[in-house]
VMD Tcl script that draws the C-alpha trace (Angstrom):
set ca {
  {-54.80 -27.99 57.27}
  {-51.05 -28.39 57.37}
  {-49.59 -30.44 54.19}
  {-48.15 -33.37 56.14}
  {-46.93 -36.36 54.08}
  {-46.86 -39.58 56.00}
  {-44.46 -42.91 54.90}
  {-46.69 -45.59 54.42}
  {-43.81 -48.12 55.39}
  {-42.06 -46.39 58.29}
  {-44.42 -43.76 59.48}
  {-42.17 -40.89 59.31}
  {-43.91 -37.79 58.51}
  {-42.64 -34.89 56.81}
  {-44.28 -31.29 57.01}
  {-44.24 -29.57 53.53}
  {-45.20 -25.98 55.43}
  {-42.36 -25.34 56.95}
  {-39.06 -23.46 56.15}
  {-37.14 -26.67 56.69}
  {-36.30 -29.14 53.31}
  {-37.26 -26.97 50.09}
  {-37.48 -30.35 48.32}
  {-40.06 -32.85 50.64}
  {-40.16 -35.13 48.24}
  {-39.56 -38.32 49.44}
  {-39.02 -40.19 52.75}
  {-36.22 -39.47 54.92}
  {-35.53 -43.01 55.59}
  {-35.76 -43.70 51.70}
  {-32.23 -44.81 50.34}
  {-31.87 -44.02 46.42}
  {-29.49 -46.79 45.90}
  {-32.52 -49.68 47.50}
  {-36.14 -48.45 46.64}
  {-37.16 -51.04 48.98}
  {-34.47 -49.69 51.49}
  {-34.76 -52.37 54.37}
  {-37.75 -54.17 52.76}
  {-39.75 -51.03 53.76}
  {-41.86 -49.37 51.72}
  {-40.91 -45.86 52.09}
  {-43.88 -44.45 50.14}
  {-44.65 -40.53 51.49}
  {-48.67 -40.09 51.44}
  {-50.52 -36.95 51.21}
  {-52.66 -36.14 53.49}
  {-56.25 -36.43 52.92}
  {-57.70 -33.70 50.40}
  {-60.19 -31.19 51.81}
  {-62.77 -31.03 49.20}
  {-64.87 -28.78 51.90}
  {-62.70 -25.46 51.70}
  {-64.19 -23.39 48.35}
  {-64.69 -26.95 46.06}
  {-65.60 -25.38 43.05}
  {-68.63 -27.60 41.41}
  {-69.33 -25.33 38.15}
  {-68.34 -23.29 35.59}
  {-64.78 -24.39 35.72}
  {-64.81 -25.09 31.97}
  {-62.03 -24.23 30.19}
  {-60.19 -22.98 32.91}
  {-56.68 -23.72 34.36}
  {-57.09 -26.16 37.21}
  {-54.23 -25.10 38.91}
  {-56.05 -22.19 39.56}
  {-59.43 -23.20 40.46}
  {-58.27 -26.10 42.66}
  {-55.77 -24.01 44.20}
  {-56.86 -24.36 47.64}
  {-56.97 -28.23 47.26}
  {-53.01 -28.04 46.76}
  {-50.18 -28.82 49.13}
  {-48.27 -26.05 47.19}
  {-51.05 -23.32 47.66}
  {-51.24 -23.95 51.43}
  {-47.06 -23.84 51.48}
  {-46.82 -20.45 49.39}
  {-49.61 -18.63 52.23}
  {-47.60 -20.46 55.19}
  {-44.27 -19.18 53.66}
  {-45.80 -15.56 53.53}
  {-47.33 -15.67 49.72}
  {-50.17 -13.69 48.86}
  {-52.86 -15.43 46.95}
  {-52.54 -13.40 44.03}
  {-48.67 -14.21 44.22}
  {-49.33 -17.74 43.98}
  {-51.85 -17.33 40.46}
  {-49.03 -15.26 39.36}
  {-46.93 -17.92 39.63}
  {-48.94 -20.48 38.38}
  {-50.42 -18.20 35.44}
  {-46.41 -16.93 34.03}
  {-45.75 -20.68 34.03}
  {-48.55 -21.47 32.04}
  {-48.48 -19.21 29.40}
  {-44.79 -20.19 29.06}
  {-46.15 -23.93 28.51}
  {-48.67 -22.16 26.08}
  {-46.16 -20.61 24.19}
  {-43.70 -24.08 23.98}
  {-46.80 -26.74 23.37}
  {-49.23 -24.90 21.90}
  {-51.56 -24.73 24.87}
  {-51.56 -24.44 28.69}
  {-53.58 -26.37 31.36}
  {-57.47 -26.27 31.27}
  {-59.92 -28.46 32.27}
  {-60.02 -31.25 30.05}
  {-63.62 -32.86 28.38}
  {-65.26 -35.42 30.44}
  {-68.78 -36.83 29.03}
  {-70.61 -39.83 28.31}
  {-69.75 -41.56 25.31}
  {-72.71 -42.71 23.22}
  {-70.54 -44.71 20.64}
  {-68.27 -46.95 23.21}
  {-72.14 -47.06 25.84}
  {-73.52 -48.10 22.65}
  {-71.07 -50.62 21.31}
  {-71.04 -52.18 24.81}
  {-74.77 -52.68 25.25}
  {-75.52 -50.04 28.26}
  {-79.20 -48.86 28.68}
  {-79.91 -45.13 28.51}
  {-79.43 -45.19 32.35}
  {-76.09 -46.10 32.96}
  {-72.81 -45.84 30.16}
  {-69.41 -45.19 29.99}
  {-68.15 -41.65 30.92}
  {-64.91 -40.79 29.53}
  {-62.28 -38.60 30.83}
  {-60.62 -37.13 27.88}
  {-56.46 -36.53 28.65}
  {-55.47 -36.89 24.63}
  {-55.14 -32.80 24.62}
  {-53.72 -32.12 27.14}
  {-50.07 -30.22 27.75}
  {-47.80 -32.93 25.71}
  {-50.89 -34.91 24.94}
  {-51.30 -36.66 28.27}
  {-52.20 -36.72 32.00}
  {-48.78 -36.73 32.55}
  {-47.84 -33.04 32.61}
  {-50.29 -32.49 35.83}
  {-48.35 -34.56 37.57}
  {-45.08 -32.71 37.24}
  {-46.86 -29.15 36.93}
  {-47.74 -29.79 40.53}
  {-44.12 -30.45 41.36}
  {-42.59 -27.51 39.49}
  {-45.78 -25.71 41.62}
  {-43.86 -26.23 44.60}
  {-40.48 -25.56 42.97}
  {-41.17 -22.42 42.06}
  {-42.87 -21.30 45.19}
  {-39.81 -22.39 47.21}
  {-38.18 -19.94 45.05}
  {-40.40 -17.20 45.24}
  {-40.54 -17.71 49.23}
  {-36.65 -17.53 49.40}
  {-35.76 -20.94 50.23}
  {-34.12 -21.63 47.50}
  {-31.75 -19.58 45.08}
  {-32.84 -19.26 41.08}
  {-29.05 -19.10 40.33}
  {-28.08 -22.53 41.77}
  {-30.80 -24.86 40.47}
  {-30.04 -28.19 40.63}
  {-30.61 -30.66 37.34}
  {-34.08 -32.34 37.39}
  {-34.13 -36.01 36.14}
  {-36.92 -38.29 35.07}
  {-36.62 -41.75 33.67}
  {-39.01 -42.15 31.37}
  {-39.79 -43.80 27.34}
  {-42.91 -41.39 26.54}
  {-45.40 -38.99 27.95}
  {-43.61 -38.42 30.90}
  {-40.15 -37.48 29.67}
  {-42.29 -34.79 27.00}
  {-43.95 -33.28 30.02}
  {-41.11 -33.12 31.83}
  {-39.19 -31.71 29.04}
  {-42.00 -29.02 28.13}
  {-42.21 -27.78 31.77}
  {-38.55 -27.62 32.79}
  {-38.23 -25.62 29.71}
  {-40.85 -23.22 30.31}
  {-39.71 -22.81 33.52}
  {-35.97 -22.89 33.04}
  {-34.81 -25.35 34.50}
  {-32.15 -27.86 33.80}
  {-33.39 -31.56 33.10}
  {-31.76 -34.99 32.17}
  {-34.19 -37.65 30.52}
  {-33.17 -41.03 31.49}
  {-34.52 -43.34 28.46}
  {-34.27 -47.08 27.38}
  {-32.54 -47.98 24.36}
  {-35.59 -48.63 22.64}
  {-37.24 -45.41 22.89}
  {-39.77 -43.72 20.61}
  {-37.37 -41.84 17.91}
  {-39.95 -38.70 17.67}
  {-40.38 -38.30 21.56}
  {-36.38 -38.28 21.77}
  {-36.11 -35.76 19.32}
  {-38.58 -33.62 20.61}
  {-37.06 -33.75 24.15}
  {-33.85 -33.19 22.26}
  {-35.45 -30.26 21.04}
  {-36.68 -28.78 24.45}
  {-33.19 -28.65 25.40}
  {-32.90 -31.80 27.69}
  {-30.02 -33.86 28.51}
  {-30.95 -37.37 27.21}
  {-29.30 -40.62 28.91}
  {-29.61 -43.72 27.07}
  {-29.59 -46.53 29.11}
  {-28.59 -50.32 28.57}
  {-29.74 -53.36 30.89}
  {-26.62 -54.21 32.18}
  {-26.26 -58.43 32.33}
  {-27.72 -60.01 35.03}
  {-29.49 -56.78 36.02}
  {-32.82 -56.42 36.65}
  {-35.61 -53.72 36.82}
  {-35.94 -51.08 34.95}
  {-32.59 -50.03 34.13}
  {-33.66 -45.94 33.51}
  {-35.00 -45.81 36.76}
  {-31.41 -47.26 38.27}
  {-29.80 -44.39 36.52}
  {-32.00 -42.22 37.84}
  {-31.19 -43.66 41.37}
  {-27.98 -43.12 40.52}
  {-28.42 -39.82 39.19}
  {-30.35 -38.56 42.84}
  {-26.93 -40.30 44.56}
  {-25.29 -37.37 42.93}
  {-27.19 -34.43 43.63}
  {-29.92 -35.01 40.84}
  {-33.33 -33.70 41.92}
  {-36.34 -36.32 41.17}
  {-38.91 -34.69 38.26}
  {-40.74 -37.93 38.23}
  {-44.05 -39.39 38.22}
  {-43.12 -42.13 40.48}
  {-44.72 -41.58 44.12}
  {-41.83 -42.93 46.05}
  {-39.41 -40.77 44.21}
  {-41.15 -37.67 44.63}
  {-45.02 -37.51 46.76}
  {-45.55 -34.38 45.10}
  {-46.86 -35.97 42.01}
  {-49.60 -37.28 43.23}
  {-51.29 -34.34 43.81}
  {-50.74 -32.29 40.49}
  {-52.37 -35.48 39.57}
  {-55.34 -35.14 41.67}
  {-56.33 -32.39 39.68}
  {-57.93 -34.88 36.88}
  {-60.10 -36.27 39.67}
  {-61.24 -32.83 41.03}
  {-62.78 -32.64 37.76}
  {-64.55 -35.48 37.47}
  {-65.46 -34.65 41.18}
  {-66.84 -31.57 39.91}
  {-68.87 -32.77 37.13}
  {-70.39 -35.64 38.69}
  {-71.50 -33.25 41.43}
  {-72.69 -30.39 38.93}
  {-74.72 -32.77 37.03}
  {-75.92 -34.58 40.46}
  {-74.73 -37.87 39.36}
  {-72.77 -40.59 40.78}
  {-70.52 -43.22 39.35}
  {-70.61 -46.89 40.70}
  {-67.36 -47.75 38.90}
  {-64.17 -46.30 37.86}
  {-61.72 -47.95 35.40}
  {-57.96 -46.68 35.06}
  {-55.17 -48.36 33.35}
  {-51.35 -48.39 35.75}
  {-47.82 -48.08 35.17}
  {-46.35 -46.78 38.09}
  {-49.49 -46.27 39.84}
  {-49.43 -42.21 40.50}
  {-52.64 -41.31 38.24}
  {-54.62 -44.61 40.24}
  {-53.32 -42.82 43.50}
  {-54.41 -39.32 42.34}
  {-57.98 -40.36 41.26}
  {-58.43 -42.16 44.09}
  {-57.17 -39.29 46.30}
  {-59.68 -37.10 44.77}
  {-62.73 -39.62 45.04}
  {-62.18 -40.08 48.86}
  {-61.82 -36.61 49.71}
  {-65.02 -36.11 47.79}
  {-66.55 -38.93 49.59}
  {-65.28 -37.03 53.28}
  {-66.50 -33.52 52.32}
  {-70.08 -35.09 52.11}
  {-70.06 -34.26 47.96}
  {-70.64 -38.15 46.92}
  {-72.03 -40.92 48.77}
  {-69.48 -43.37 48.26}
  {-66.17 -43.56 46.34}
  {-67.12 -45.98 43.31}
  {-65.22 -49.25 42.92}
  {-62.05 -48.86 41.75}
  {-60.71 -51.20 38.94}
  {-57.34 -50.98 37.30}
  {-55.78 -52.53 34.08}
  {-52.12 -54.29 33.48}
  {-51.28 -55.88 29.85}
  {-50.70 -59.55 30.64}
  {-47.18 -58.35 29.68}
  {-46.51 -56.61 32.34}
  {-48.79 -56.97 35.80}
  {-46.98 -56.42 39.08}
  {-49.90 -55.00 40.62}
  {-52.19 -57.45 39.57}
  {-49.47 -60.11 41.38}
  {-49.63 -58.24 44.30}
  {-53.42 -57.42 44.66}
  {-54.25 -61.31 44.36}
  {-51.23 -61.95 46.84}
  {-52.80 -59.54 49.24}
  {-56.50 -60.51 48.70}
  {-55.91 -64.07 49.49}
  {-54.46 -63.39 52.68}
  {-56.80 -61.19 53.74}
  {-59.64 -63.46 53.05}
  {-63.25 -63.22 51.15}
  {-65.16 -59.47 52.10}
  {-62.49 -58.47 54.76}
  {-63.12 -55.43 57.09}
  {-61.57 -52.25 56.53}
  {-59.78 -52.28 59.79}
  {-58.26 -55.72 58.59}
  {-57.44 -54.64 55.39}
  {-55.09 -51.49 56.93}
  {-53.57 -54.31 58.91}
  {-52.82 -56.89 56.09}
  {-51.41 -53.33 54.25}
  {-49.39 -52.02 56.76}
  {-47.86 -55.58 57.06}
  {-47.21 -55.52 53.06}
  {-45.54 -52.28 53.63}
  {-42.31 -53.73 55.59}
  {-42.48 -57.14 53.22}
  {-42.38 -55.28 50.36}
  {-40.23 -57.95 48.43}
  {-42.74 -60.53 49.23}
  {-45.81 -58.63 47.02}
  {-43.71 -56.37 44.45}
  {-40.80 -56.90 42.57}
  {-39.68 -56.55 39.02}
  {-41.51 -58.25 36.22}
  {-39.21 -60.02 34.06}
  {-39.33 -59.05 30.27}
  {-42.26 -56.45 30.57}
  {-43.65 -56.09 26.67}
  {-47.33 -54.84 25.39}
  {-48.44 -52.76 22.55}
  {-49.47 -50.25 25.59}
  {-46.03 -49.60 26.47}
  {-46.62 -46.92 28.46}
  {-47.40 -49.08 31.26}
  {-45.30 -51.87 31.22}
  {-43.34 -50.60 34.27}
  {-41.70 -53.52 35.94}
  {-42.87 -52.76 39.27}
  {-45.78 -50.51 40.36}
  {-44.13 -48.25 42.32}
  {-47.39 -46.67 44.16}
  {-48.98 -49.80 44.64}
  {-50.48 -50.17 47.93}
  {-52.43 -47.42 48.18}
  {-54.14 -48.65 44.96}
  {-54.66 -52.28 46.08}
  {-56.14 -51.24 49.45}
  {-58.64 -49.08 47.40}
  {-59.46 -51.85 45.25}
  {-60.33 -54.10 48.20}
  {-62.24 -51.47 50.29}
  {-63.93 -50.75 47.26}
  {-65.02 -54.23 46.27}
  {-62.65 -53.25 43.09}
  {-60.52 -55.78 41.08}
  {-57.14 -55.42 38.85}
  {-57.44 -56.46 34.95}
  {-55.08 -58.09 33.12}
  {-55.99 -57.89 29.55}
  {-54.56 -59.82 26.80}
  {-53.13 -57.70 23.73}
  {-56.05 -58.69 21.80}
  {-58.37 -56.91 24.38}
  {-55.89 -54.17 24.31}
  {-55.66 -53.76 20.42}
  {-59.33 -54.08 20.18}
  {-59.91 -51.17 22.94}
  {-57.54 -48.90 20.85}
  {-59.78 -49.60 17.85}
  {-62.60 -48.92 19.71}
  {-61.46 -45.70 21.16}
  {-60.79 -44.19 17.59}
  {-63.89 -45.57 16.49}
  {-65.60 -43.34 18.98}
  {-63.53 -40.12 18.13}
  {-60.87 -40.35 20.45}
  {-57.09 -40.71 19.04}
  {-55.61 -42.21 21.61}
  {-52.53 -44.42 21.69}
  {-52.90 -48.17 22.88}
  {-51.32 -46.97 26.38}
  {-54.14 -44.56 26.98}
  {-56.95 -46.46 25.82}
  {-56.30 -49.45 27.67}
  {-58.67 -48.44 30.65}
  {-61.31 -49.36 28.01}
  {-60.12 -52.91 27.84}
  {-60.72 -53.24 31.24}
  {-64.71 -51.78 30.65}
  {-65.38 -53.95 28.43}
  {-64.19 -57.33 30.35}
  {-65.76 -56.43 33.16}
  {-68.71 -56.23 30.68}
  {-68.47 -59.21 29.61}
  {-67.92 -60.83 33.20}
  {-71.27 -59.28 34.30}
  {-69.06 -57.43 36.94}
  {-70.28 -53.81 35.40}
  {-74.63 -53.95 34.80}
  {-76.01 -51.94 32.18}
  {-77.25 -49.53 33.59}
  {-74.13 -48.97 35.87}
  {-72.14 -45.90 35.77}
  {-68.99 -45.90 34.69}
  {-65.79 -43.83 34.71}
  {-62.81 -44.08 32.12}
  {-59.75 -42.42 31.66}
  {-58.60 -41.80 28.36}
  {-55.24 -40.43 28.74}
  {-52.62 -40.13 25.57}
  {-52.46 -39.18 22.58}
  {-51.35 -41.21 19.49}
  {-48.02 -40.46 18.26}
  {-47.10 -40.05 14.17}
}
mol new
graphics top color blue
foreach p $ca { graphics top sphere $p radius 0.5 }
foreach p [lrange $ca 0 end-1] q [lrange $ca 1 end] { graphics top cylinder $p $q radius 0.2 }
display resetview
């Protein structure tokens, strides 16, 4: 299967396997100075993932997911298409992971996924159902963000190893972030020896800024200009891209390859469900820019296509009331599609929306929440997530600050050292239980994605 990326807005395609562009990150019609170029939603979408080719469902505990699931990764197919052996690919991944471990104290490994008795009991589930937690708080740099960026970095190193780029002339990488993504980017860039600029807001956490600086990244503090709408850090990053900076981000519109790395989280969940002969009724995931939700959906859809699971669970998303652009877009598109739309109707409405982006997705005014990691002004990967919610019968949950704080306390009581961002999915689970959308016998998957920092 070729690694072809297709733009959801203009249908342009990019073949990741060939020797052309060594940085096939975004739609060729995307204008870095205008993320909605011509009001078209230029977001490259990876081809459906093939989980029928050597997909492991047992014995993955403690192993590096980028080795275990390599046959599901476009970077692996690209490496083989460019003449690299399986061993050469494994050497790239292993050497990078060793350097990451030396910097961060740990490398990438399959993270825990299990039924939380404490959370399940607190929410009134019976023994047949419950809440299965995917715990990312112990991952590289303390969150799932490193997964997305690891996938990108492997692509970069494959290009170098195959002779497409010159290691002595590496472009500077750039990321707009105030927290976990910045930390993940700094660890990976330092491990691989790439220069990095981190564009941060004026109120970025001092601990994060200090750690990012210690790892050798250049910090660019971005003030919001008078009358400016949208995220000022993203605007400065776009300016940097215009000047030659390479997007090293978790935003799918700027770097579609970040979705693939994040999909390893979904692969791990699918493998555990299959090994345990289980199914999931619901998946609840917190959303900022949308890359995590998109990546998780991709893994579940691939499992259904391969016959590993009967159907994709109902996909639900969670955003804070202080920044809910995805919920706003979902509500508008859902109203247009009407009750019980067919898959064909959903695709037709989504295709129209992709060519009228500003009608559905525009910057949220004054985003603010205790869940600071998911207060993105816009949900950049919004369309794929909205389609998945509509197709599976899921919904977009908007959580109050009280609900988010309650979920944070519940996570800590259950032994998960999550930040309010990392535990936000639990606020969605609790709300769906109260509304009886989730029943006592249902099996629910929730992602706890980021550790609390002292």
